[in-house]
Every structure is written in C-alpha cells, then in structure tokens.
C-alpha positions as CSV (number, residue, x, y, z in Angstrom):
1,M,-17.4,28.1,31.8
2,T,-16.7,26.8,28.3
3,S,-18.8,24.3,26.5
4,D,-17.5,20.9,25.4
5,K,-17.7,22.0,21.8
6,S,-15.0,24.7,22.2
7,R,-12.6,22.5,24.1
8,P,-9.4,21.7,22.2
9,G,-9.1,18.0,21.2
10,N,-12.8,17.5,21.3
11,P,-13.6,15.0,18.4
12,K,-16.8,17.0,17.5
13,T,-14.7,20.1,16.7
14,A,-11.5,18.5,15.4
15,R,-11.0,19.6,11.8
16,P,-10.2,16.8,9.4
17,S,-6.9,17.0,7.6
18,S,-7.1,18.5,4.1
19,T,-5.0,15.7,2.8
20,P,-6.0,12.1,3.4
21,V,-3.4,10.0,5.2
22,F,-2.7,6.3,4.9
23,L,-0.2,4.8,7.3
24,M,1.3,1.4,7.0
25,S,4.7,0.1,8.2
26,W,7.1,-1.4,5.7
27,S,7.0,-4.7,7.6
28,A,3.2,-4.8,7.5
29,L,3.4,-4.2,3.7
30,E,6.0,-7.0,3.4
31,T,3.7,-9.3,5.3
32,A,0.7,-8.4,3.2
33,L,2.7,-9.0,0.0
34,A,3.9,-12.3,1.3
35,L,0.3,-13.4,1.8
36,L,-0.8,-12.2,-1.7
37,A,2.2,-12.9,-3.9
38,S,2.2,-15.8,-6.4
39,P,4.6,-18.5,-5.3
40,D,7.0,-17.9,-8.2
41,K,7.4,-14.2,-7.3
42,A,7.4,-14.5,-3.5
43,A,11.2,-14.4,-3.5
44,Q,11.2,-11.0,-5.1
45,I,9.3,-9.3,-2.2
46,P,12.4,-8.1,-0.3
47,I,13.8,-6.6,-3.5
48,V,10.5,-4.8,-4.2
49,I,10.2,-3.5,-0.6
50,S,13.8,-2.2,-0.8
51,A,13.1,-0.4,-4.1
52,L,9.9,1.1,-2.8
53,R,11.7,2.3,0.4
54,R,14.4,4.0,-1.7
55,L,11.7,5.6,-3.9
56,Q,9.9,7.0,-0.9
57,S,12.2,10.0,-0.5
58,S,12.1,11.0,-4.1
59,V,8.4,11.0,-5.1
60,P,5.2,12.5,-3.6
61,P,3.1,10.1,-1.5
62,E,0.4,9.6,-4.2
63,K,3.0,8.5,-6.7
64,L,4.5,6.1,-4.1
65,L,1.1,4.6,-3.5
66,V,0.7,4.0,-7.3
67,Q,4.1,2.3,-7.3
68,I,3.0,0.1,-4.3
69,L,-0.2,-0.8,-6.0
70,S,1.7,-1.6,-9.2
71,A,4.2,-3.8,-7.4
72,T,1.3,-5.6,-5.7
73,A,-0.4,-6.2,-9.0
74,W,2.9,-7.6,-10.5
75,L,3.6,-9.8,-7.5
76,T,0.1,-11.2,-7.4
77,A,-0.2,-11.8,-11.2
78,D,-0.2,-15.4,-12.3
79,D,2.0,-15.3,-15.3
80,S,2.5,-19.0,-15.5
81,S,-0.2,-19.6,-18.2
82,E,-0.3,-18.2,-21.7
83,P,-3.5,-16.4,-22.7
84,E,-4.5,-19.3,-25.1
85,E,-4.0,-21.8,-22.2
86,A,-6.4,-20.0,-19.9
87,S,-9.4,-22.0,-18.7
88,M,-12.7,-21.1,-20.2
89,T,-14.7,-22.0,-17.1
C-alpha cells in the first residue's frame, strides 16, 4: 500500500513550476484596460490590444508583460493637464 504522499497529483508533493506563470485572456485584459483607461485614450484600447497580440509571438513572456504594463501606464495617464497646471492639494 502506498502512502498519500507518494501518489501522483497529490498537492503536497506537486513540484512548483520553476518559472512563474500568469494567465489572462486578451478579452479580460481589454476589459481591465477599459475600466482603467482615461476617457481620452479609451478609443485606443483595441489598437493597443492588437499590437500586443502581434508582439506576443516575437518576444519572451517577461518582455511582453513589460509592454502590457507600459501600455496600461500610458492608457491610464492623465495627460490633459500641464505640470504647471497641476493642483497643489
């Protein structure tokens, strides 16, 4: 009789992947960006998603993630005010 610890698929003995994995569908990313984007850049979301999807096959996952984060930062940035017009409160 074998113990539970040696059984395949047992969570106690499952070895973690050596590389972390982050999974998100493109439609979920598009939805998230729609919620976060500034109103003046929201129309650019489909273009950004399309560019990121094309980039996916030509760069390693960690570089794609940096590009996704960069696109998110750009889409969420409020560029409507100049630095001297920013509120001091």
